[in-house]
Each structure stands twice: as C-alpha cells, then as structure tokens.
N, C-alpha and C positions, 0 to 999 in steps of 0.2 A: 675507805670505809673502816670503821673500828668496831671491835667487839663490844658487847654490852658491859663488859668489865672495864673497858677503857683502854685496854691494851690492843696493839695492832696484831691480828692473828698471823700476818705475813712476816713479823719480826721474829728472829730466833729467840728461843727461851734462854735465859741465863743459865750458865753451868759453872761448875767449880773450876773448869779449865779456862784460862785466860788467853785471849788472842792478842798478840803484840800489835800495837797501833801501826798503821802504814807509815812508812818513812818515805823520803824523797826518792828512794831507789825503787819503790814498789810501782807496778803498772796498774793504773785504775782506768777502767773502761767507762766513759760517760754514758749515763742512761741505762746501764746494765747493773742490776743488783747482784752482787756476788753472794751466793748462798753462804750463810755462816754455819758451817758444820764444825762440830768439835774436833779439834786436832791436837795432837801432842805438840809440845813446844818443839820447834825446829829452828834450823839455821835460816839465815836470809836466803841462801841459795835454794834451800828446799822450798821456802815460801814462793820464790820467784818461779821455780819450776811448776809449782801447783797452779799459779796464776796463768802461766803460759799454756799449761795443759787445758785449763778451762777455756781460754781464748780459742784454742784450736777446736775444742768441742763445739763452742758457740758458732764459730765460722762454718764448721761442717753442717751444723743444723740449719743455718741460714741458707747455705748452698742447696741443701735438700729441699727446703721450703721454696726457694726461688725456682728450682727445677720443676717442682710439682705445679706451681702457678703458671710457669711458662708452658708446660705441657698441656695444662687445661686450656689456656688461651689458644694455643696452636690447634688443639682438637676442635675447639669451637669455631675457629676460622675455617678449618677444613670442612666441617659440617655445613657451615653457611655457604661455602663455595659449591659444594655438591648439590645442595638444595637449589641454589640459583641456576646451576647448569640444567638441572632436571626441568625446572619450571620454564626457563627461557629458551631452551633449545627448540628449533623448528621440528614439527612432527614429521615422522618418516612417511614416505609415499604410501606405505601400507596402512598407516594409521589415519582413519577419517578425522578431519578437523571437527571440533565441537561446533554445533550450530546453536545460535541463540534461540531461545524459545520465544515466539511472538506472543505479545500480550493478547489475552483473550478479549480485551476491551478495545483494542486498537487494530483496525484493519491494515493490511500491508499496502493496499492500493485502493483507497476509497474512491468512489465515482459519484458524479452529480450530473444529472440531465438539466441543462439550463435552456429555457425557452422564452421567446418573445412572441406574444400573440398580436395579431392585427386587431386594432380597435373596432373595425367595422365588421369583419367576418368572424372573429373569435378563433381563427385558425392560427396555430403556432407556425409562423412562416420562418422563424429562426430557431434552429435546434442544434445544440452542441453538447456532446458527451465529454465532460471534463474529468480528469483523473490526476491524482498527485501520488508521489511515492513510487513504489514498484522497484524492481531490480536495477533499473537504469538510474533511478533517482531523478527522473525528469517528469515534468507535467505533460499531459497530452490534452489536445482539443480536437475532437473528431466531429465535424459538422455532418448533419443528416438532411438530405433534401426533403422538404415537407410533403412532396408528392410520391414518396417511396411507400408502396403498398405493403402493409404488414398485417399479420393476423392478430386479432384482439381476443382477450380472454372470454369476452361475452359472446363470441361467435362472429363469424364473417371476417372480412378484411376491410381496412380503411387506409386512405393516405395517412401517413404518419402525423402530419400537422393537424388532421381533424380528430385524432384520438383524444386530444386535450379537451374537446367539447363534451366528452362523455362524463357522467357523474363521478366515476372512479378517479380519484386524484393520482392513483398509482398506475392508471391504465397505460400511459405512454411509456413509463419505465418498464412495465411488465412486457409490453409488446417489443420494445427494443431489446430487452434481455433475452426473450425467446428467439429473436431474429439473429442476435450476435453471439449468444452463449456467454455474455458477460453479466455479472451481477451489477445492476444499476441501483445504488444504495438509496438515492433520494432524487427529488425533482424540485426545481425552483422555476416558477412560471411568472413572468411579468408581462403586463400589457404595455402598449406604447407609452401610456401616461406614466406608469410607474418606472419604466426604463428612463423616461425623460427626467423624472425626479432624481433618479440615481446619478445621471450625468450632471445635473445641476448641483447635486450634493458634493461632487468632487471638483466643481468649478469649471465644467466644460472640458472638451478635449480638442486638441489640434490634429486635424485630419487632412490627408491628401484625398480630395474628392475626385473620383475618377470619371464622373459623368454628370451632366446637368440633371438635377432631380426635378422632374416635371410632375406637378400635382394638379389633379382635377378639382375645381372648385364647385360648390353646390349649384352655381348658376350655369354649369356646363362648360365654362371656360377652363383652359389649361394654362398654368403659369409655371415659370421656373422658380421653384422654391429655393433651391441651392444651386449655385453656379459652380461648375467644375473648376478646380484649381488646387494648387498645393498649399499646405500649411494654413488651412482655414480653421478658425476657432468655431466649433459648433457647440451651442448651448443645448439644453435638454430637448426641446421640441424638434429642432432640426436634426439633432443626433439620432433621435428615435426614428424619424422619417428615413434618414439615410441608412440606418442599420437594417431596415426592413424593406428597402426599395429594390424593385426589379423592373427595369425598363422593358417596354414592349419589344419582343423579339430576342431578349437576352436569355442565355442559358441560366439555369438555377445556380450554377457555380458562381456567377457574378454576385448574386445576393449573399451567398454563403461567405464569400470573401469579405464583403463589407461588414457582415455581422461579426466575423472572426476579428477583423481589424478593430471595430468599435469596442467589442468586449475586452480585447487585450488592452486598449488604451484606457478604458474606464477602470479596469482592475488595477492597472499600474498606478493610478492616481488615488487609490483608496488610502486612507491613513493607516499607519502601521500599528495603531492602537486598537485592540479588539473591542474595547468598550465603545469607542467612537464608531467602528464599523457596525456594531450592533445597533447603535442609535440611528445610523443612516438607514439600515434595513427596516427598522421599526417604523421609520418615517415615510416609507414608500406607500403606505396605505393598504386598504383591504383588497385592492385589485392585484396586489402581488401576493402570491401564496407559495408555500414550500411545505414539503412533507417531512421536514426535520426542524428541530428547535433553532431559533434565531442565533443562539450562541454557537451551535455546531456549524451552521451555515457561515457565520462570520469567520470561524476558525478555518474552515475549508478554503474560503475565498482568500484569506490572508496567506495560506500556504501556496495557493496558485499565484497570488500576486508576487511573492518572492521569486518564483521561477520565471515569471514574466519579466521582472526587472533584471534578472540575471541572464535573460535570453536563453533559458533552459527549458523551452517548451517545443513539443512536436505538434505541428498543425497538419491535419489530414482530413480527408472527406471519406465518408463511408462508401466502400466499393458497391456500386449498383450497376444494373444493366437496364437499358430503356425498354419499356413495354410499348408495343405498337397498338395504340388505342384509337388512332385516327383523329385524336383531339389534342388537348394540351399534353405536354410531356409528362409521362408517368414512369416510375421505376420500380424495380424489385431488387432485393438484396442479392448481391453476387456472393453466394454462400462460400464458395471456395476461397475467393480473395479476402472476404471478410474474416474467415477463420484464420487465415495466415496473418492478417493485420492484428487481430486481437491477441493471438499467441505472441506476436512480436512486441506490441505496445502495452498490452494489459494482461500479462500472464498471471499476475497475482490477483486479478479480479475475475478470472474465468470461473464459471459455475462448475461445481463438481457433482456429478450425479450421486444421489444417495438419499437418505431419509429426509433431508431438508432441501432437496433440489430436484425438480422434475427432470426426467430423462428426455432429452431432445431427440426427436425422430424426424429426420429429413425424408420426405416422400417425393418420389419421382414417378411420373406417368410413363410406363414402359409399353403401353398399348396404343395410346393416341385417342382413346374415347374421351369426349368432353366430360368434364365434371368428375372424373375419377379421383383426382386428388382431394377435391372438396368432400367427397363421400368418405374417403379414408380419414380425413381430418377429424370429422365429428366422432368417428368410432374411436380414434386414438385419444381424443380429449376426454371422452366418456370413460376411458380406461385409465385416466390419470397421467397420460403422457403429454409432453409439449410438442405440438406439431410445428414443423418447419417446412414451408412450401419450397420444394426443389424444382418445380416446373416439370418440363418434359425430360425424359431420359435422352441420352445421346442418340439412341436409335429405338425404333418401335419394333414390335414383334415379340415382346417378352411373353413367353407362355406361362411359366411358373413364377410366382412372386418370390423375390429374393429379399430376405431380411438379414442384413449384414451387421453383426455385432463386433465390437472392437477386439475382443480376445475370448479365450476359452474359460475365463473365470466363472464360477457358479453364478455370480450376480449378473454377469453379462448374458449368460445363457438363459437365465430366468427372464431378463428383459425380452429376449427374442421369443421365448415361448409365450409370454403374455401378449406380445404384439401380434403374433400369429393367431392366437385365440381371439383377440379383439377384432381382427380382420377376417376371421373365419377362413383362414387358409391353413394347409397342412403344416405341422411342426417341422417337417423336412425342409421348409423354406428358410429355416435359420441356418446361417453360414457364419463362419469366423473369418474376419478380414485377414487377408494375406499380408497386408502392409498397414502401417498406422493410418488412422483416419481422424481428422480433426474438424471436419465440416460439421458433424453432429455426433451424438453418442451412438445412434443407430441409423443406418441408411436402409430405406425400403424402396425397392423398385417394383411397382405394381405390375403384375402380369394378368393374363386373361383369366386366370383362376380366381381372381378377386371379383366377386359379383355381389356388390352391396344391395341390400333389399331397399327398394324404392319406398319412400315415405309419402 
C-alpha cells in the first residue's frame, strides 16, 4: 500500500547520513525488514554486532509469541476437557436423573377397544383391549368375555357384549374403563362382514383350525363349514366365522383364543404403508365404525403390527369370576386381580382421579340384604362418582359403613366426606387405608346404618 504522495510510508526517509551498502560479510535475514535507523559511520565489526543484536531481539520476540500462542491453545484444550467431563460423567446416586417431558399431544400408552359383532344378534362376541407403548415397550392384548356383566353409564348393568347395542358409541369403552380403571381411548367395531373384508384385503390368513366349525343352515340342517386341520388358508367369510365361533359346550376362553389368533394374523399381514392401511380401513364400509379418525386408527394398528411381527406382545384375558345364574355362563370382573394386571401391563394408561377423571368407588355389601349395592350405586352416580360393583364383603354383620380412602391428603378426605354425605351415613365412616389399595380409589363396605330410601 502506498501513500497518496507516491512514496511508501514504511520506507525510511532519507537523511544526510549514509548507510554503507551490505557486503558479502553482512548477515541478511530473508523476509525480515531491517529497520533503517540513522546511525553514525561505524566499522564492519560494529555493524555485524548490531545485526546480531537485532537477530537476538527478533528471536526473543518470536519465542514470546510462540509461548503465548501455545499457552492459549493449552488453556482451550483444558477447558474443553473439563466441559466434556462435566457433561459426560454419570450422575451421582444422590442426583436424580433428568426425566424427559412427555409430549402433551402423544400418550405414553394409548389403548383401543377392538370388537367384532355377530351379524345376527348384533352382540360383540369378540372383544380385545389393545395397547402399545408403556414402560415395557410391549404391546398388549387383553380379551374380555362378552358375558362379563358391567355397569353402564345410563344405569343398570349389562353383559359387556350387549353394551355395543346401545346408541352411545363410547358406551363399551366407558363401561370397561370404569370396571378396570384404565383409560380406553377409542373403540373400533366391525361386524362379521367388515371383518371378512379386512381379511380379504390382506389376502387371507393361514390358520391352525382347532375344531370343526359347524354352521346351522336356514333349512335347519347343520354342516361343517370349516374342517379342523393345521395350516389352512382362510379367506374372508370363513375367517370371520372362525374368529367368532363357539361350539356347543365350549368355554368362552375357546372363542377368545380364536379371536386373538385371527386378529394377530390379520394385523401381521397389513401393509407397512400408512396410506395403504387407511385405504383398507376406508374400504370396509359403513358397517365398520370407530370413534377416532381413520388416520389415527391406521397409525395405531401399524404400531401394534410391528410388535406382532417382532413377537413382542403380551396376550391375556381379563380376570373374571363366574356368576351362578343357573343358565349360560356369566361373569363379573375380579376387581383385585384386574387391578394387579392393569398396574402391571398398562401402568401408563391408568386413570388418575382428579378434575378430568371420576373417582372410582368400589362398593361391597357387608350386611347381606339383597339390592343394597344397587341402591348405593345410584346415589354415588348421582353424586358424580364412578361405581364399581364389589359384590359381597368377605363376611356379613357389618354394623357401621366403612369408607376407606387411600391416604390422608385433603383431596382424599374430601372424597370420603362427599361419599358419606351421598350415602347418608356419618362422616365418622371415613377411614384412611393402613396399606396401599389399588382395586379402586375408594372402597366402601356398606353396613346396617346404610338405609336407602325406597323409590
């Protein structure tokens, strides 16, 4: 760069004193401009000493600069090492590990009630509670006997398979949720015709048929529709018949096993493309209904399909106890065993009492008088609680009603007080559980002091 005058500002200005030109004996450092300072004429020895002194000064300056750069690099490396150690070291036992915040738009363990109705009666003879996700990362399929008696929101009690005949599309899910304490997010109901279409859409399934399937014809004759045998290819109509079949004298568990087998095989053959699954579901027709959008149903089934293919599914049946009706087999939910199963398999789907979830109150008859539980049921429902039928207590002779709340928190005590008020029993009936209870949020054992007014 040059000055506007045309001279180089970094060149020494001329003076009256002259510098002797360098000779072959002078030391010249390449690339280093030697400052031209005015000096008095001197001998060659003096000039050489001056040059050597300059070289020593330059070398010292270079060493200082090199030291400063090296120190800076060393400091940076030490800082990086310290930061890496802080970030990567394992947390101490006293320091709680950070927990990821779940997305508010994605549930940890979504559930789906999948049902197949009989074309003739309209009863859902096949019922399975499906779930994906959860702490185990496994899918679950829990079959429900259709003759399990459950309380319905509209009042009274019905066999579970008959609840689907009610106008409320969420009726079955609500009843199952009240009985199990699990949030049932949605329901998908297919009749035999639409299930047949689903099977045909995946090209049929190969099944080990465990028994001859005998079908009654309109003329009164009975024929073997499907012959027992291993590795049989069943197309839609036969697959639907087999999935819903219960031979005379067979326990309900036999039909549930066939349904579980058929649904597993069908889901495994679904295409892995969501758009294609949506097209299959849309093509099932109006007789198939669901309480969630088709895209969401397709996404759920694909997640379940992945676990089926990976053999990462737990298959169970809802714990029930048989009711002696003198007629066809009927059941009621085994509350204690069901609570244990749900806590084990579906912990992230359990209902939490609070503003958005009703408090579940299990009621037991501690007196033995007929109809006592039913009378308490209506009073509790009217007060906004969820009634769970606990049947008879372990022994009769209960004098004072006991209302057992889970802990001494103000919220729990308020539940107890409100329940006592709704049942018209003294507030002294409220007790705090001495050990954890998971059967229901509150347990009520009715005593002889409970005297509902007859309507």
